[in-house]
N, C-alpha and C positions, 0 to 999 in steps of 0.2 A: 757106882753108875752101872757097872756090868750086871750086878744083881737085879736092879730095877729094869734094865733093858731086856733081860732074859724073862722076867715076870711079865713084861709088857708085850712080849713077842714082837719086838721092834722090826724084825725082818718081814713079818706078815702085815704089819700095820704101822709103817713109819710115821704117818701123819697123826694117827691116834697117839702114838708114843710121844711125839713132839708136843701135842696138845696137853698131854698129862704132865710133862715136865714144866710147861709154862703157865699152867692154870693154878691160881691161888686157891687154897683150901682152908677151911676153918680148923681142921685137924692140926695144920702147921701154923696156927695163929695168923691166918690170912696171907701167909707166904706161899710161893710156889715150891714144888719139890726142887726145882733148879736153884732157887734162892737159898734154900736150906743146904743143898749140896755145896754151893759155892762158899757158904759160911762154915762148912765142915760139920754141919749138924744133922745131916740126913743119915739115919741109921736104917738097917734092914727092917727093924720092927716098925719104924715110921713108914717105910715103903709099903710093908704089908698092910698096915692100918689104912693108909690112904687108898690103896688099891681095893681093899675089902669094902670100904665105904662107897667108893666110886662104882663098884660092881653092883652094890645093893641099891644104887640110885639115890642115896641120901645127900 
């Protein structure tokens, strides 16, 4: 969680970070990053992939 929040710059955009954690994505098979985190399945690689796709607007 610390890694993701650092990448998300949570201090500068807490609402954007909260939205990211709660929004389902196809990269995570329709789950949100929070759901994967709670299941113990959210890796740093998955965080990077989700953020990269979100920043590209896909």
